[in-house]
FILUM-898893 format. One record per residue (C-alpha): x, y, z; residue in one letter. Coordinates in steps of 0.1 Angstrom, whole numbers. Example, Ala and Ser with C-alpha at 12.3 -4.5 7.8 and 13.67 -1.06 7.14 Angstrom:
<recs>
<rec <123,-45,78>,"A">
<rec <137,-11,71>,"S">
</recs>
This chain:
<recs>
<rec <828,230,48>,"M">
<rec <837,236,13>,"P">
<rec <811,234,-14>,"L">
<rec <814,204,-36>,"T">
<rec <798,196,-71>,"Y">
<rec <790,163,-87>,"P">
<rec <810,154,-117>,"P">
<rec <798,172,-149>,"R">
<rec <788,139,-166>,"R">
<rec <764,129,-138>,"S">
<rec <746,162,-138>,"R">
<rec <741,159,-175>,"T">
<rec <726,125,-172>,"R">
<rec <701,137,-146>,"R">
<rec <691,166,-168>,"L">
<rec <685,143,-198>,"L">
<rec <664,119,-177>,"A">
<rec <642,148,-165>,"A">
<rec <637,159,-201>,"V">
<rec <628,124,-212>,"F">
<rec <603,121,-184>,"A">
<rec <585,152,-195>,"V">
<rec <585,139,-231>,"V">
<rec <571,105,-220>,"V">
<rec <545,122,-198>,"T">
<rec <534,143,-227>,"G">
<rec <532,113,-249>,"T">
<rec <508,95,-225>,"V">
<rec <485,125,-223>,"L">
<rec <483,128,-261>,"V">
<rec <489,91,-270>,"G">
<rec <459,90,-294>,"C">
<rec <480,110,-319>,"S">
<rec <512,90,-315>,"D">
<rec <522,68,-344>,"S">
<rec <522,36,-323>,"D">
<rec <492,45,-301>,"G">
<rec <464,21,-291>,"P">
<rec <444,30,-322>,"E">
<rec <471,13,-343>,"D">
<rec <468,-19,-323>,"S">
<rec <430,-17,-327>,"V">
<rec <433,-13,-364>,"D">
<rec <458,-42,-366>,"A">
<rec <435,-64,-346>,"F">
<rec <405,-57,-369>,"L">
<rec <426,-63,-400>,"A">
<rec <439,-96,-385>,"G">
<rec <404,-107,-375>,"W">
<rec <393,-105,-411>,"R">
<rec <425,-120,-426>,"S">
<rec <430,-147,-399>,"G">
<rec <465,-135,-392>,"D">
<rec <470,-117,-359>,"L">
<rec <508,-120,-354>,"H">
<rec <511,-82,-356>,"A">
<rec <490,-79,-324>,"V">
<rec <499,-87,-288>,"G">
<rec <472,-101,-266>,"F">
<rec <466,-104,-228>,"R">
<rec <437,-121,-211>,"D">
<rec <418,-102,-184>,"P">
<rec <442,-115,-157>,"T">
<rec <472,-101,-176>,"G">
<rec <485,-133,-189>,"A">
<rec <498,-134,-224>,"R">
<rec <476,-151,-251>,"V">
<rec <492,-165,-283>,"P">
<rec <479,-149,-314>,"A">
<rec <472,-183,-329>,"E">
<rec <449,-191,-300>,"R">
<rec <429,-159,-306>,"V">
<rec <425,-167,-343>,"V">
<rec <413,-202,-334>,"E">
<rec <389,-189,-307>,"E">
<rec <374,-162,-330>,"I">
<rec <367,-188,-356>,"R">
<rec <350,-211,-331>,"E">
<rec <330,-183,-316>,"L">
<rec <319,-171,-350>,"S">
<rec <303,-205,-355>,"G">
<rec <280,-206,-386>,"A">
<rec <295,-172,-397>,"L">
<rec <331,-183,-395>,"A">
<rec <336,-184,-433>,"D">
<rec <321,-149,-438>,"Q">
<rec <342,-126,-416>,"P">
<rec <324,-94,-406>,"P">
<rec <331,-59,-418>,"T">
<rec <350,-42,-389>,"L">
<rec <358,-7,-382>,"R">
<rec <371,14,-353>,"R">
<rec <345,38,-338>,"S">
<rec <364,69,-329>,"G">
<rec <397,72,-310>,"E">
<rec <405,51,-278>,"P">
<rec <405,68,-245>,"T">
<rec <437,64,-226>,"I">
<rec <441,63,-188>,"T">
<rec <478,58,-178>,"R">
<rec <487,24,-191>,"D">
<rec <453,13,-202>,"S">
<rec <430,23,-231>,"A">
<rec <394,16,-241>,"E">
<rec <378,21,-275>,"G">
<rec <349,8,-295>,"R">
<rec <346,-12,-326>,"I">
<rec <317,-18,-350>,"T">
<rec <311,-54,-361>,"V">
<rec <288,-59,-392>,"E">
<rec <279,-94,-404>,"W">
<rec <264,-102,-437>,"T">
<rec <238,-129,-431>,"L">
<rec <220,-151,-456>,"P">
<rec <197,-131,-479>,"G">
<rec <221,-101,-477>,"D">
<rec <207,-92,-443>,"T">
<rec <230,-68,-423>,"R">
<rec <236,-72,-386>,"W">
<rec <257,-46,-369>,"A">
<rec <266,-38,-333>,"Y">
<rec <293,-21,-313>,"E">
<rec <317,-37,-289>,"R">
<rec <341,-22,-264>,"P">
<rec <378,-31,-268>,"I">
<rec <403,-27,-240>,"R">
<rec <441,-25,-243>,"L">
<rec <470,-23,-219>,"V">
<rec <506,-10,-224>,"R">
<rec <532,-37,-223>,"G">
<rec <566,-35,-209>,"G">
<rec <580,-26,-243>,"D">
<rec <555,3,-245>,"D">
<rec <534,-15,-271>,"A">
<rec <496,-15,-268>,"W">
<rec <482,-50,-264>,"Q">
<rec <446,-61,-268>,"V">
<rec <428,-77,-239>,"I">
<rec <413,-108,-255>,"W">
<rec <380,-121,-243>,"E">
<rec <351,-139,-261>,"P">
<rec <328,-110,-256>,"S">
<rec <348,-90,-281>,"L">
<rec <330,-111,-308>,"V">
<rec <297,-106,-291>,"H">
<rec <286,-97,-256>,"E">
<rec <265,-129,-252>,"A">
<rec <295,-152,-260>,"L">
<rec <315,-171,-234>,"L">
<rec <343,-195,-240>,"R">
<rec <327,-227,-253>,"G">
<rec <300,-209,-271>,"D">
<rec <295,-201,-308>,"R">
<rec <270,-182,-330>,"L">
<rec <243,-201,-347>,"A">
<rec <221,-189,-376>,"V">
<rec <186,-204,-380>,"R">
<rec <162,-197,-408>,"R">
<rec <128,-186,-395>,"V">
<rec <102,-198,-420>,"V">
<rec <71,-176,-425>,"A">
<rec <37,-190,-419>,"P">
<rec <25,-202,-453>,"R">
<rec <-6,-182,-464>,"A">
<rec <-38,-200,-471>,"A">
<rec <-56,-206,-504>,"V">
<rec <-91,-192,-497>,"L">
<rec <-125,-202,-511>,"D">
<rec <-150,-177,-526>,"G">
<rec <-162,-167,-491>,"A">
<rec <-127,-160,-479>,"G">
<rec <-123,-191,-457>,"A">
<rec <-91,-212,-458>,"P">
<rec <-94,-243,-480>,"I">
<rec <-63,-257,-465>,"V">
<rec <-63,-256,-427>,"A">
<rec <-48,-275,-397>,"A">
<rec <-66,-308,-396>,"R">
<rec <-61,-338,-373>,"P">
<rec <-40,-368,-385>,"V">
<rec <-27,-399,-368>,"V">
<rec <8,-412,-375>,"R">
<rec <6,-450,-375>,"V">
<rec <39,-467,-365>,"G">
<rec <54,-499,-351>,"V">
<rec <79,-505,-323>,"Q">
<rec <101,-533,-334>,"P">
<rec <108,-549,-300>,"N">
<rec <71,-555,-294>,"E">
<rec <66,-575,-326>,"V">
<rec <71,-612,-327>,"T">
<rec <59,-620,-362>,"D">
<rec <66,-590,-386>,"A">
<rec <52,-608,-417>,"A">
<rec <19,-615,-400>,"A">
<rec <16,-579,-387>,"L">
<rec <23,-566,-423>,"A">
<rec <-5,-588,-436>,"R">
<rec <-30,-575,-410>,"Q">
<rec <-21,-539,-416>,"L">
<rec <-24,-544,-453>,"D">
<rec <-59,-558,-450>,"A">
<rec <-69,-529,-428>,"A">
<rec <-55,-502,-451>,"F">
<rec <-72,-517,-481>,"R">
<rec <-105,-511,-463>,"A">
<rec <-101,-473,-464>,"I">
<rec <-118,-455,-492>,"R">
<rec <-91,-444,-518>,"P">
<rec <-106,-409,-518>,"A">
<rec <-94,-406,-482>,"I">
<rec <-61,-423,-483>,"T">
<rec <-39,-435,-512>,"P">
<rec <-28,-472,-513>,"P">
<rec <-4,-480,-485>,"V">
<rec <25,-504,-493>,"D">
<rec <36,-524,-462>,"V">
<rec <56,-551,-481>,"S">
<rec <89,-537,-468>,"D">
<rec <77,-534,-432>,"L">
<rec <95,-566,-419>,"P">
<rec <128,-553,-433>,"K">
<rec <123,-519,-418>,"Q">
<rec <116,-533,-384>,"L">
<rec <147,-556,-386>,"A">
<rec <169,-526,-395>,"D">
<rec <155,-502,-369>,"A">
<rec <165,-498,-333>,"K">
<rec <144,-520,-309>,"P">
<rec <125,-491,-294>,"D">
<rec <122,-470,-325>,"A">
<rec <89,-456,-339>,"F">
<rec <89,-470,-374>,"V">
<rec <63,-449,-392>,"E">
<rec <40,-468,-416>,"V">
<rec <16,-441,-428>,"V">
<rec <0,-408,-418>,"T">
<rec <-38,-410,-419>,"L">
<rec <-65,-383,-417>,"R">
<rec <-84,-387,-385>,"A">
<rec <-115,-399,-404>,"E">
<rec <-95,-426,-422>,"A">
<rec <-79,-438,-389>,"Y">
<rec <-113,-440,-373>,"Q">
<rec <-125,-463,-401>,"Q">
<rec <-99,-489,-392>,"I">
<rec <-90,-482,-356>,"R">
<rec <-107,-513,-342>,"P">
<rec <-87,-534,-367>,"R">
<rec <-52,-520,-359>,"I">
<rec <-52,-505,-324>,"Y">
<rec <-45,-537,-305>,"D">
<rec <-21,-552,-331>,"L">
<rec <13,-561,-315>,"P">
<rec <37,-532,-316>,"G">
<rec <14,-506,-332>,"T">
<rec <18,-471,-319>,"K">
<rec <-1,-439,-327>,"F">
<rec <8,-403,-326>,"R">
<rec <-19,-376,-330>,"E">
<rec <-9,-344,-348>,"E">
<rec <-23,-317,-370>,"K">
<rec <-13,-310,-406>,"L">
<rec <-22,-284,-431>,"E">
<rec <-47,-302,-454>,"L">
<rec <-76,-295,-477>,"A">
<rec <-111,-307,-465>,"P">
<rec <-106,-340,-483>,"T">
<rec <-76,-356,-500>,"R">
<rec <-93,-352,-534>,"E">
<rec <-106,-316,-529>,"F">
<rec <-97,-298,-562>,"A">
<rec <-63,-315,-559>,"R">
<rec <-51,-311,-594>,"A">
<rec <-60,-274,-594>,"L">
<rec <-47,-266,-559>,"L">
<rec <-15,-287,-561>,"G">
<rec <1,-298,-529>,"S">
<rec <25,-286,-503>,"V">
<rec <53,-310,-495>,"D">
<rec <89,-311,-480>,"P">
<rec <114,-297,-504>,"A">
<rec <127,-323,-528>,"T">
<rec <163,-327,-541>,"A">
<rec <152,-311,-573>,"D">
<rec <138,-281,-554>,"D">
<rec <170,-276,-535>,"L">
<rec <191,-279,-567>,"A">
<rec <169,-255,-587>,"A">
<rec <167,-228,-560>,"K">
<rec <195,-233,-534>,"P">
<rec <192,-196,-523>,"D">
<rec <155,-200,-517>,"V">
<rec <149,-234,-502>,"Y">
<rec <165,-254,-474>,"A">
<rec <161,-289,-464>,"E">
<rec <128,-293,-444>,"G">
<rec <111,-263,-461>,"D">
<rec <75,-268,-473>,"Q">
<rec <72,-262,-510>,"V">
<rec <42,-258,-533>,"G">
<rec <42,-284,-561>,"H">
<rec <18,-282,-591>,"G">
<rec <-14,-262,-594>,"G">
<rec <-19,-230,-576>,"L">
<rec <4,-240,-547>,"Q">
<rec <33,-244,-572>,"G">
<rec <25,-214,-594>,"R">
<rec <21,-190,-565>,"Y">
<rec <46,-206,-541>,"D">
<rec <66,-174,-537>,"E">
<rec <35,-154,-528>,"R">
<rec <21,-180,-504>,"L">
<rec <55,-188,-488>,"R">
<rec <63,-153,-478>,"G">
<rec <99,-142,-469>,"T">
<rec <121,-162,-446>,"V">
<rec <134,-145,-415>,"G">
<rec <166,-151,-395>,"L">
<rec <175,-157,-359>,"S">
<rec <210,-156,-346>,"V">
<rec <215,-172,-313>,"G">
<rec <242,-190,-293>,"T">
<rec <251,-227,-290>,"E">
<rec <270,-242,-262>,"R">
<rec <293,-272,-263>,"R">
<rec <285,-299,-239>,"G">
<rec <309,-322,-220>,"S">
<rec <304,-348,-247>,"D">
<rec <315,-324,-274>,"G">
<rec <281,-319,-290>,"T">
<rec <266,-285,-295>,"W">
<rec <231,-275,-282>,"A">
<rec <213,-243,-289>,"R">
<rec <207,-220,-259>,"T">
<rec <177,-198,-253>,"E">
<rec <198,-167,-261>,"T">
<rec <188,-149,-292>,"E">
<rec <211,-120,-302>,"V">
<rec <196,-109,-335>,"F">
<rec <163,-115,-353>,"R">
<rec <148,-106,-386>,"K">
<rec <112,-115,-385>,"D">
<rec <98,-134,-415>,"P">
<rec <72,-118,-436>,"Q">
<rec <41,-139,-438>,"P">
<rec <29,-150,-472>,"G">
<rec <-1,-134,-489>,"E">
<rec <-33,-155,-492>,"P">
<rec <-47,-165,-526>,"L">
<rec <-84,-160,-528>,"R">
<rec <-103,-182,-553>,"T">
<rec <-139,-185,-564>,"T">
<rec <-142,-221,-553>,"L">
<rec <-172,-231,-533>,"D">
<rec <-166,-260,-509>,"P">
<rec <-201,-274,-512>,"A">
<rec <-200,-274,-550>,"T">
<rec <-165,-288,-551>,"Q">
<rec <-173,-316,-526>,"N">
<rec <-203,-325,-548>,"A">
<rec <-181,-326,-579>,"A">
<rec <-154,-347,-562>,"D">
<rec <-181,-371,-549>,"A">
<rec <-197,-374,-584>,"A">
<rec <-163,-385,-599>,"L">
<rec <-154,-407,-570>,"R">
<rec <-167,-440,-584>,"G">
<rec <-153,-434,-619>,"E">
<rec <-123,-455,-627>,"R">
<rec <-114,-437,-659>,"R">
<rec <-98,-403,-661>,"R">
<rec <-125,-377,-659>,"A">
<rec <-132,-340,-652>,"A">
<rec <-161,-319,-640>,"L">
<rec <-162,-281,-641>,"V">
<rec <-190,-260,-626>,"A">
<rec <-194,-223,-634>,"V">
<rec <-218,-198,-618>,"R">
<rec <-237,-184,-647>,"I">
<rec <-245,-150,-631>,"S">
<rec <-209,-139,-626>,"D">
<rec <-187,-166,-643>,"G">
<rec <-171,-178,-610>,"A">
<rec <-156,-212,-612>,"L">
<rec <-172,-231,-583>,"L">
<rec <-157,-265,-588>,"A">
<rec <-128,-279,-607>,"V">
<rec <-126,-317,-602>,"A">
<rec <-105,-343,-617>,"N">
<rec <-107,-381,-612>,"G">
<rec <-104,-408,-603>,"P">
<rec <-96,-398,-567>,"G">
<rec <-69,-372,-562>,"A">
<rec <-58,-372,-598>,"A">
<rec <-27,-351,-604>,"G">
<rec <-34,-339,-639>,"E">
<rec <-58,-310,-644>,"N">
<rec <-78,-324,-673>,"L">
<rec <-105,-299,-665>,"A">
<rec <-83,-271,-677>,"F">
<rec <-57,-287,-699>,"N">
<rec <-73,-316,-718>,"A">
<rec <-73,-311,-756>,"Q">
<rec <-100,-334,-769>,"V">
<rec <-128,-335,-795>,"P">
<rec <-161,-323,-780>,"P">
<rec <-183,-347,-799>,"G">
<rec <-220,-339,-801>,"S">
<rec <-218,-314,-773>,"T">
<rec <-205,-291,-801>,"F">
<rec <-239,-293,-817>,"K">
<rec <-248,-266,-792>,"M">
<rec <-223,-243,-811>,"V">
<rec <-233,-256,-845>,"S">
<rec <-270,-250,-838>,"T">
<rec <-264,-215,-826>,"L">
<rec <-244,-208,-859>,"G">
<rec <-273,-223,-880>,"L">
<rec <-299,-203,-861>,"L">
<rec <-278,-171,-866>,"D">
<rec <-278,-177,-903>,"R">
<rec <-315,-186,-905>,"G">
<rec <-306,-221,-918>,"A">
<rec <-328,-239,-893>,"V">
<rec <-358,-233,-871>,"T">
<rec <-372,-252,-841>,"L">
<rec <-398,-270,-861>,"D">
<rec <-384,-269,-896>,"G">
<rec <-380,-304,-910>,"P">
<rec <-344,-318,-914>,"V">
<rec <-338,-353,-926>,"D">
<rec <-320,-377,-903>,"C">
<rec <-309,-407,-925>,"P">
<rec <-290,-437,-912>,"K">
<rec <-259,-426,-931>,"T">
<rec <-247,-396,-950>,"F">
<rec <-218,-395,-973>,"T">
<rec <-196,-365,-981>,"V">
<rec <-167,-368,-1006>,"D">
<rec <-165,-405,-1001>,"G">
<rec <-166,-403,-963>,"R">
<rec <-197,-419,-947>,"T">
<rec <-211,-406,-915>,"F">
<rec <-236,-424,-893>,"K">
<rec <-255,-421,-860>,"N">
<rec <-249,-438,-828>,"S">
<rec <-263,-474,-829>,"D">
<rec <-270,-467,-866>,"N">
<rec <-304,-451,-859>,"F">
<rec <-324,-431,-884>,"A">
<rec <-353,-407,-877>,"L">
<rec <-363,-397,-912>,"G">
<rec <-375,-362,-919>,"K">
<rec <-383,-347,-884>,"V">
<rec <-384,-312,-868>,"P">
<rec <-349,-299,-862>,"F">
<rec <-355,-299,-825>,"R">
<rec <-359,-337,-826>,"T">
<rec <-326,-340,-846>,"D">
<rec <-310,-320,-818>,"F">
<rec <-326,-338,-789>,"A">
<rec <-318,-373,-803>,"K">
<rec <-283,-361,-814>,"S">
<rec <-285,-369,-851>,"C">
<rec <-250,-368,-867>,"N">
<rec <-262,-372,-902>,"T">
<rec <-286,-342,-900>,"A">
<rec <-257,-320,-889>,"F">
<rec <-233,-334,-915>,"A">
<rec <-259,-324,-942>,"A">
<rec <-263,-289,-927>,"L">
<rec <-226,-282,-925>,"A">
<rec <-224,-263,-959>,"P">
<rec <-249,-237,-945>,"K">
<rec <-222,-227,-919>,"L">
<rec <-196,-220,-946>,"D">
<rec <-159,-224,-940>,"A">
<rec <-155,-201,-910>,"N">
<rec <-191,-200,-897>,"G">
<rec <-184,-227,-870>,"L">
<rec <-153,-210,-858>,"A">
<rec <-170,-176,-857>,"D">
<rec <-198,-189,-835>,"T">
<rec <-173,-207,-813>,"G">
<rec <-153,-175,-808>,"R">
<rec <-186,-157,-798>,"A">
<rec <-188,-183,-771>,"L">
<rec <-152,-177,-759>,"G">
<rec <-135,-206,-777>,"L">
<rec <-100,-199,-789>,"E">
<rec <-99,-167,-768>,"A">
<rec <-68,-157,-748>,"T">
<rec <-80,-161,-712>,"W">
<rec <-63,-149,-681>,"N">
<rec <-75,-171,-653>,"L">
<rec <-42,-169,-633>,"G">
<rec <-35,-205,-643>,"V">
<rec <-31,-221,-677>,"D">
<rec <-62,-233,-695>,"A">
<rec <-68,-246,-731>,"F">
<rec <-96,-225,-746>,"T">
<rec <-101,-246,-777>,"G">
<rec <-93,-248,-814>,"K">
<rec <-122,-249,-838>,"V">
<rec <-120,-264,-872>,"S">
<rec <-120,-239,-901>,"T">
<rec <-119,-245,-938>,"G">
<rec <-108,-279,-949>,"G">
<rec <-126,-303,-972>,"S">
<rec <-163,-308,-973>,"P">
<rec <-159,-340,-953>,"A">
<rec <-139,-321,-926>,"E">
<rec <-167,-294,-924>,"L">
<rec <-193,-321,-920>,"A">
<rec <-173,-338,-892>,"A">
<rec <-167,-305,-875>,"A">
<rec <-205,-297,-874>,"A">
<rec <-210,-324,-848>,"F">
<rec <-177,-320,-829>,"G">
<rec <-154,-343,-847>,"Q">
<rec <-127,-334,-872>,"G">
<rec <-99,-312,-860>,"T">
<rec <-119,-293,-833>,"T">
<rec <-104,-296,-798>,"L">
<rec <-117,-283,-765>,"V">
<rec <-112,-286,-728>,"S">
<rec <-140,-291,-701>,"P">
<rec <-135,-255,-688>,"V">
<rec <-139,-241,-723>,"A">
<rec <-171,-260,-728>,"M">
<rec <-184,-250,-694>,"A">
<rec <-178,-214,-702>,"A">
<rec <-195,-217,-736>,"A">
<rec <-225,-234,-720>,"T">
<rec <-227,-206,-694>,"A">
<rec <-227,-181,-722>,"A">
<rec <-257,-198,-739>,"V">
<rec <-276,-198,-705>,"A">
<rec <-265,-162,-698>,"R">
<rec <-269,-147,-733>,"G">
<rec <-233,-135,-735>,"R">
<rec <-199,-150,-730>,"W">
<rec <-177,-138,-701>,"E">
<rec <-144,-151,-692>,"Q">
<rec <-146,-175,-662>,"P">
<rec <-131,-162,-629>,"K">
<rec <-109,-183,-607>,"L">
<rec <-87,-159,-588>,"L">
<rec <-102,-129,-569>,"L">
<rec <-69,-119,-552>,"D">
<rec <-47,-114,-570>,"P">
<rec <-72,-107,-597>,"A">
<rec <-58,-112,-632>,"P">
<rec <-49,-79,-648>,"G">
<rec <-61,-85,-683>,"Q">
<rec <-92,-108,-685>,"P">
<rec <-105,-115,-719>,"A">
<rec <-131,-90,-731>,"P">
<rec <-168,-101,-730>,"A">
<rec <-182,-116,-761>,"G">
<rec <-211,-101,-781>,"P">
<rec <-246,-102,-769>,"Q">
<rec <-263,-133,-783>,"L">
<rec <-294,-126,-803>,"T">
<rec <-324,-136,-782>,"P">
<rec <-344,-148,-812>,"E">
<rec <-316,-173,-819>,"H">
<rec <-304,-183,-784>,"V">
<rec <-339,-189,-770>,"D">
<rec <-347,-218,-795>,"P">
<rec <-313,-233,-786>,"L">
<rec <-322,-232,-749>,"R">
<rec <-355,-249,-757>,"T">
<rec <-337,-277,-776>,"M">
<rec <-312,-282,-748>,"M">
<rec <-342,-286,-724>,"R">
<rec <-357,-312,-747>,"E">
<rec <-324,-332,-746>,"V">
<rec <-333,-338,-710>,"V">
<rec <-371,-342,-713>,"T">
<rec <-372,-364,-744>,"K">
<rec <-337,-369,-758>,"G">
<rec <-304,-385,-749>,"T">
<rec <-302,-372,-713>,"A">
<rec <-336,-383,-699>,"T">
<rec <-318,-397,-668>,"A">
<rec <-315,-361,-656>,"L">
<rec <-353,-355,-660>,"R">
<rec <-360,-364,-624>,"G">
<rec <-332,-344,-608>,"V">
<rec <-348,-322,-581>,"P">
<rec <-347,-284,-584>,"G">
<rec <-348,-261,-614>,"D">
<rec <-351,-276,-649>,"P">
<rec <-320,-291,-663>,"V">
<rec <-308,-281,-698>,"H">
<rec <-280,-299,-716>,"G">
<rec <-264,-317,-745>,"K">
<rec <-247,-351,-745>,"T">
<rec <-217,-360,-765>,"G">
<rec <-198,-391,-777>,"T">
<rec <-165,-382,-793>,"A">
<rec <-144,-405,-814>,"E">
<rec <-107,-399,-807>,"Y">
<rec <-90,-422,-832>,"D">
<rec <-99,-442,-863>,"D">
<rec <-119,-468,-843>,"N">
<rec <-155,-458,-838>,"P">
<rec <-156,-480,-808>,"A">
<rec <-131,-457,-790>,"N">
<rec <-150,-427,-777>,"T">
<rec <-149,-401,-750>,"H">
<rec <-180,-392,-731>,"S">
<rec <-194,-357,-725>,"W">
<rec <-222,-338,-710>,"F">
<rec <-227,-300,-709>,"V">
<rec <-256,-281,-695>,"G">
<rec <-270,-261,-666>,"W">
<rec <-295,-260,-638>,"Q">
<rec <-304,-228,-621>,"G">
<rec <-273,-206,-618>,"D">
<rec <-248,-234,-623>,"I">
<rec <-234,-245,-657>,"A">
<rec <-215,-278,-658>,"V">
<rec <-193,-297,-682>,"A">
<rec <-184,-334,-676>,"V">
<rec <-158,-353,-695>,"F">
<rec <-149,-389,-692>,"V">
<rec <-118,-401,-711>,"E">
<rec <-127,-433,-731>,"K">
<rec <-160,-432,-714>,"G">
<rec <-180,-446,-743>,"G">
<rec <-217,-437,-743>,"S">
<rec <-225,-405,-724>,"S">
<rec <-256,-423,-711>,"A">
<rec <-233,-447,-693>,"D">
<rec <-208,-423,-678>,"S">
<rec <-210,-386,-683>,"A">
<rec <-248,-383,-676>,"V">
<rec <-248,-404,-644>,"P">
<rec <-219,-383,-631>,"I">
<rec <-239,-352,-638>,"T">
<rec <-269,-367,-621>,"A">
<rec <-248,-374,-589>,"R">
<rec <-234,-339,-590>,"F">
<rec <-267,-321,-593>,"L">
<rec <-285,-343,-568>,"R">
<rec <-257,-336,-542>,"A">
<rec <-264,-299,-547>,"L">
<rec <-302,-302,-545>,"A">
</recs>
């Protein structure tokens, strides 16, 4: 049989096909370096994820079915949930590995969470070669995160740190979890809402104001009418002790319901309230002022130490990223899956010098006072502030530290020390106490217009003779009173960790101003804490700045004052004792315990002599005290009885 050959054109075609096959085979083996390899599709996918435009990428689902790019964009956004508006930083991790018509690589996903927290992880990405030789991404929700399924989304939750405690001088928390009862009403069990409101109002009025503030139930009928029939319409949250006071009166009332809980509270509602401040849900003002710090529902310190040291006490918020799943009704519910967590950093406690027993005694002493008042107690031996009380009740203004008022005759303690330092008076040296004394046309008089005549100076002091001090004023010279006041810490720059007014002592001025300043009138202004510290200095023999914060301790406390001359301060102490034994504070004579020393004061605050503040300063044992009652009138009627209640409670 003769040999035959295929046409030349067919042989050429077979040869070209073989060469093409070799080239294609070579391309598959080294596809990672080809210009249209899987890495290009991965890069295009990552760019499109961030931009929201994936039309440059082809997609298949795990079954091989085509997936429109628009659907992938939509699903990525839904899966991203709370992070949808902040696309992650994306990058390819190395080159994909190719096996025939499939490839697998890895991508790094890095989200920027609130607070500039970084959350990064790797995900595998699979690709297949399409019929047109283009590499297509296999789309599945786990590409966004391994924990995600279709119908899930990421959710970010702030994890609030435990708020640190404000501690007392012994290191025990002042604010702690204490039992409360939430009193509410269920509308569908009430037949006469107005009658119920009247009964609740009568019961709430029976609670002592120191335990619970007034409760307004006037709007209760409307609240019940507007609420769902089976709702719990909260009326008030009561401390457990307040609830027990009125439980028999409200427990069986129609519709009343009770929920027992615990809240972070001080020992009493009034406990150093103005100094400590309060911790309350974030207000609209809080959220507006610090939107990057607070969120709705956060507990925020307001006023006092809680407000000033809120950042320290609050700590640092943490984050939890979890998943939410959409239910059949279209609502989202958080699952138990947590995919990332940044733990919160607990706040740091604030340790104070406050002593609970002393503070409770101070609060109780002011409890019956209807006028604004303050009581400050200082431990003489180390200057620790043991009690800072403001009344009536849980008063919000810290008069104890911030009042700027005339000291009245309590300032005779300062004047007398100045006179003794200058040798102008002695204990028994005679000093006239007339009914009136006139300086430059201004007439000074004594309380109730009394006159003692020429008596030992100790008697002038014990009986608080204004005219005697007005006559002695020239012996202090223009700056003498201020110099002595400064030796007792007045006008100094203190660093207590909170603001405090340290006083302003009258200097210079007319002879009439000097005369008025000698017994605490004129332009001299003080605060209760300043007078408590000055009194402690007399008892101690040297002024030292009071202490309030132990941790963090103030970095620059005021330097100690000069040592007081014993020959001068001892007679002053004697006279302050005689104020109690035979002078204007004899109501304190029977207080149990160590001898009480002190000085009363009645301070005019305007041009009407009938308008006066009431003062007492003094000490017993190791505790110095200053009591101030705004518009309190005679000290014998207000400041002295408060002092007696305070000291008796400590006895």
